[in-house]
C-alpha positions as CSV (number, residue, x, y, z in Angstrom):
1,M,-192.7,49.6,97.9
2,S,-190.9,48.1,95.0
3,K,-188.4,45.3,95.0
4,L,-185.6,47.8,95.0
5,K,-186.3,48.1,98.7
6,E,-184.2,44.9,99.1
7,L,-181.2,46.7,97.7
8,A,-181.3,49.5,100.3
9,G,-178.4,49.6,102.7
10,K,-179.1,48.6,106.3
11,S,-178.2,50.6,109.3
12,K,-176.1,49.1,112.1
13,I,-175.4,50.0,115.7
14,F,-171.8,50.6,116.6
15,I,-170.4,51.2,120.1
16,I,-167.8,54.0,120.0
17,G,-166.3,55.3,123.1
18,G,-169.0,53.6,125.1
19,I,-171.8,55.4,123.2
20,E,-174.3,53.5,121.0
21,L,-174.5,55.1,117.6
22,E,-176.6,54.0,114.7
23,F,-174.7,54.5,111.4
24,K,-176.5,54.4,108.1
25,P,-175.0,53.8,104.7
26,R,-174.3,57.1,102.9
27,V,-175.6,56.8,99.4
28,F,-176.9,60.3,98.8
29,E,-175.9,62.0,95.5
30,T,-173.6,64.4,97.4
31,D,-172.0,61.5,99.2
32,I,-171.1,59.6,96.1
33,D,-168.5,62.2,95.1
34,L,-167.0,62.0,98.6
35,I,-166.8,58.2,98.4
36,L,-165.1,58.4,95.0
37,D,-162.7,61.0,96.4
38,L,-161.5,58.4,99.0
39,S,-159.5,56.7,96.2
40,K,-157.7,59.9,95.2
41,P,-154.7,60.4,97.5
42,E,-154.8,64.2,97.2
43,K,-158.5,64.3,98.3
44,T,-158.7,61.4,100.8
45,G,-158.2,63.4,103.9
46,N,-160.9,66.0,103.3
47,A,-163.3,63.4,101.9
48,M,-163.0,61.2,105.0
49,K,-163.4,64.2,107.3
50,E,-166.6,65.3,105.6
51,L,-167.9,61.7,105.5
52,I,-167.3,61.3,109.2
53,K,-169.0,64.6,109.9
54,R,-172.1,63.7,107.8
55,T,-172.3,60.2,109.3
56,L,-172.1,61.5,112.9
57,K,-174.6,64.2,112.2
58,D,-177.0,61.6,110.8
59,A,-176.5,59.4,113.8
60,V,-176.9,62.3,116.3
61,P,-179.1,64.9,114.6
62,D,-179.0,67.2,117.6
63,A,-175.2,67.4,117.6
64,T,-173.9,70.9,117.3
65,E,-171.1,71.9,114.9
66,E,-168.9,72.5,117.9
67,E,-169.5,69.0,119.3
68,L,-168.8,67.5,115.8
69,K,-165.5,69.4,115.7
70,N,-164.5,68.3,119.2
71,V,-164.8,64.6,118.8
72,S,-161.5,63.2,120.0
73,F,-159.0,61.9,117.5
74,Q,-158.7,58.8,119.6
75,Y,-162.0,57.6,118.1
76,F,-161.0,58.2,114.5
77,K,-160.0,54.6,113.8
78,E,-163.3,53.2,115.3
79,I,-165.5,55.7,113.4
80,T,-163.6,55.3,110.1
81,N,-163.7,51.5,110.3
82,A,-167.5,51.7,111.1
83,I,-168.1,53.9,108.1
84,V,-166.1,51.6,105.8
85,E,-168.0,48.6,107.1
86,I,-171.5,50.1,106.8
87,N,-170.8,51.4,103.3
88,G,-169.2,48.2,102.1
89,L,-166.0,50.0,101.2
90,K,-162.6,48.4,101.1
91,V,-159.6,50.2,102.5
92,K,-156.4,49.9,100.4
93,D,-154.2,50.1,103.5
94,E,-155.7,49.5,106.9
95,I,-155.2,52.1,109.5
96,P,-152.5,50.6,111.8
97,N,-153.1,50.1,115.5
């Protein structure tokens, strides 16, 4: 391994709804466009939705499309904050309580 290994993002365990999930930074080529879209108001919603879906699917590989669609909105803030943290992103305006 090269010294670039030290620059690799580290995964982290988050407890969401009482379930332990290991989230990994999303730095794949296809994810970069999504992350950039987060700063564009007209694209933020769809970009975040897709980023949540990809992050959850990565954390729970055997999750079905139906299960991913049915994650309750009550966990949106926790999941979003975890994604922001693990990717080192800054949120312009925090999601209010």
